[in-house]
C-alpha positions as CSV (number, residue, x, y, z in Angstrom):
1,M,104.1,95.0,90.5
2,S,101.2,97.1,89.8
3,I,98.4,94.9,89.0
4,G,95.9,97.1,87.7
5,H,98.6,98.1,84.9
6,A,99.2,95.1,83.7
7,L,95.7,94.1,83.3
8,L,95.2,97.7,81.5
9,G,98.4,96.6,79.6
10,L,96.7,93.0,78.5
11,L,93.6,94.6,77.8
12,E,95.4,97.1,75.5
13,K,95.3,93.8,72.8
14,E,92.3,93.2,72.9
15,P,88.6,93.2,75.2
16,R,88.7,90.5,77.7
17,H,86.8,88.7,81.0
18,G,87.8,89.0,84.3
19,Y,88.8,85.0,83.9
20,D,90.4,85.7,80.1
21,L,93.0,88.2,82.1
22,K,93.7,86.1,85.1
23,R,94.9,83.3,82.7
24,S,97.0,85.4,80.6
25,Y,98.5,87.2,83.7
26,D,99.2,84.4,85.2
27,E,101.1,82.7,82.2
28,R,103.1,85.7,81.8
29,F,103.7,87.0,85.3
30,G,102.3,85.2,87.8
31,K,103.9,81.4,87.6
32,D,105.1,82.0,91.1
33,R,102.1,84.3,92.6
34,P,98.7,83.6,90.4
35,L,96.3,86.2,91.6
36,H,93.2,85.4,93.1
37,Y,89.9,86.0,91.4
38,G,88.9,88.3,93.8
39,Q,91.9,90.4,92.8
40,V,91.1,90.3,89.3
41,Y,87.7,91.5,89.9
42,S,88.2,93.9,92.6
43,T,91.1,95.5,90.5
44,L,88.5,95.7,87.7
45,S,85.8,97.5,89.3
46,R,88.3,99.7,90.7
47,L,89.5,100.8,87.0
48,L,86.2,100.5,85.9
49,R,85.0,103.4,88.5
50,N,88.5,105.4,87.6
51,G,87.1,105.9,84.2
52,L,90.5,103.3,82.7
53,I,88.3,100.5,81.3
54,E,84.4,100.1,80.6
55,E,82.3,97.3,80.3
56,L,81.7,96.1,76.5
57,G,78.7,93.9,77.2
58,V,77.6,90.6,78.9
59,E,77.5,87.1,77.7
60,S,75.7,84.5,79.3
61,G,77.1,80.6,78.5
62,G,77.0,77.7,80.8
63,G,77.8,79.0,84.0
64,P,77.6,82.9,85.2
65,D,77.5,85.9,83.2
66,R,80.7,87.3,81.9
67,K,81.3,90.8,81.7
68,R,83.6,91.7,78.8
69,Y,85.8,94.9,79.8
70,T,87.8,97.0,77.3
71,I,90.0,99.8,77.8
72,T,89.3,103.2,77.7
73,D,91.7,106.1,76.1
74,A,92.3,107.5,80.0
75,G,93.5,103.5,80.3
76,V,96.1,104.1,77.0
77,T,97.3,106.9,78.4
78,D,97.4,105.5,81.8
79,V,99.6,102.8,81.1
80,E,101.9,104.9,78.6
81,Q,102.5,107.1,81.7
82,W,103.0,104.0,84.3
83,L,105.6,102.4,81.3
84,G,107.6,105.6,80.8
85,T,108.1,105.8,84.5
86,P,111.3,104.4,85.9
87,E,111.1,102.0,89.0
88,K,112.6,103.5,92.1
89,P,115.7,101.5,93.2
90,D,115.5,99.2,95.9
91,L,118.8,100.4,98.1
92,Y,118.7,97.8,100.9
93,L,119.7,100.3,103.4
94,Q,117.8,98.7,106.1
95,N,119.3,95.2,105.1
96,T,118.4,92.4,107.8
97,L,120.9,90.6,107.1
98,Y,123.0,93.2,108.0
99,T,121.5,93.6,111.1
100,K,121.7,90.1,112.2
101,V,125.4,90.1,111.9
102,V,125.8,93.2,114.1
103,L,123.6,91.8,116.6
104,A,125.8,88.1,116.5
105,L,128.5,90.2,117.4
106,L,127.0,92.5,120.1
107,S,125.8,89.4,121.8
108,G,129.3,87.2,121.5
109,R,127.6,84.8,118.4
110,D,129.8,84.0,115.8
111,A,128.7,86.3,113.0
112,A,130.7,84.0,110.6
113,D,127.9,81.5,111.1
114,V,125.0,84.5,110.0
115,L,126.8,84.4,106.8
116,D,127.9,80.6,106.3
117,T,123.9,80.1,106.4
118,Q,122.7,82.4,104.2
119,R,125.3,81.8,101.9
120,A,124.3,78.4,101.8
121,A,120.5,79.6,101.5
122,H,121.5,81.7,98.7
123,L,123.7,78.8,96.9
124,R,120.8,76.4,97.1
125,A,118.5,79.4,95.6
126,M,120.8,79.6,93.1
127,R,120.5,76.0,92.1
128,E,117.0,76.5,92.1
129,L,116.9,79.0,89.8
130,T,119.7,78.1,87.4
131,E,117.5,74.6,86.8
132,R,114.3,76.6,86.0
133,K,116.0,78.6,83.7
134,R,117.4,75.7,81.7
135,S,113.8,74.1,81.5
136,G,112.0,77.6,80.8
137,D,111.2,79.8,78.1
138,L,112.3,83.1,77.4
139,A,110.4,84.9,80.1
140,D,111.1,82.4,82.9
141,Q,115.1,82.4,81.5
142,L,114.7,86.7,81.8
143,I,112.9,86.6,85.3
144,C,115.4,83.8,86.5
145,D,118.4,86.0,85.5
146,H,117.0,89.0,87.3
147,A,116.6,87.1,90.4
148,L,120.1,85.1,89.8
149,F,121.9,88.3,89.3
150,H,120.5,89.8,92.9
151,L,121.7,86.9,94.5
152,E,125.2,87.0,93.0
153,A,124.8,90.6,94.2
154,D,123.7,89.7,97.7
155,L,126.9,86.8,97.8
156,R,129.2,89.4,97.0
157,W,128.4,91.5,100.0
158,L,128.0,88.5,102.2
159,E,132.1,87.8,101.0
160,L,132.8,91.4,101.8
161,T,131.1,91.5,105.4
162,A,133.1,88.7,106.1
163,A,136.7,89.5,105.3
164,R,135.2,92.6,107.3
165,L,134.3,91.0,110.3
166,D,137.1,91.7,112.5
167,D,136.9,95.5,111.8
168,L,132.9,95.2,112.2
169,A,133.4,93.8,115.8
170,G,135.9,96.0,116.8
171,K,133.1,98.7,115.4
172,V,130.0,97.6,117.5
173,R,131.1,95.8,120.5
174,P,131.5,98.3,123.5
């Protein structure tokens, strides 16, 4: 995800300080991978340099001075273009798991064991996501659904590959 675009989108609603942006980002998008403060402020510096945001002022308080940022017209246009641009679908054509299966076959190891180990890991992850989905809010439920659908597709591939292991072994073994 483009952190810069996410921060710009959060600034569209109202001007904010860097700390407020980090907190809002983490609440909405960063539950599993919160932003580091350095990442927030380096991104804000880049957005400022590129004319996508501007400083609204500096407020002093009990701690360090806090800069307040607002989005510019150029920033709004940038967010609008980003939102209208589709993400490139990940095709996974160079899959590490496929490589492991082929190498297991080439080395005489049991490729079915590789698939079974991966299947168990996927099922474990699916159980954890399902539990998280049950106790989460709507945003968390949607994020979990996205991950679960990808894991389900992977499981279908694992089953298909397991069914074709003998054919694959005949193609890859000399």
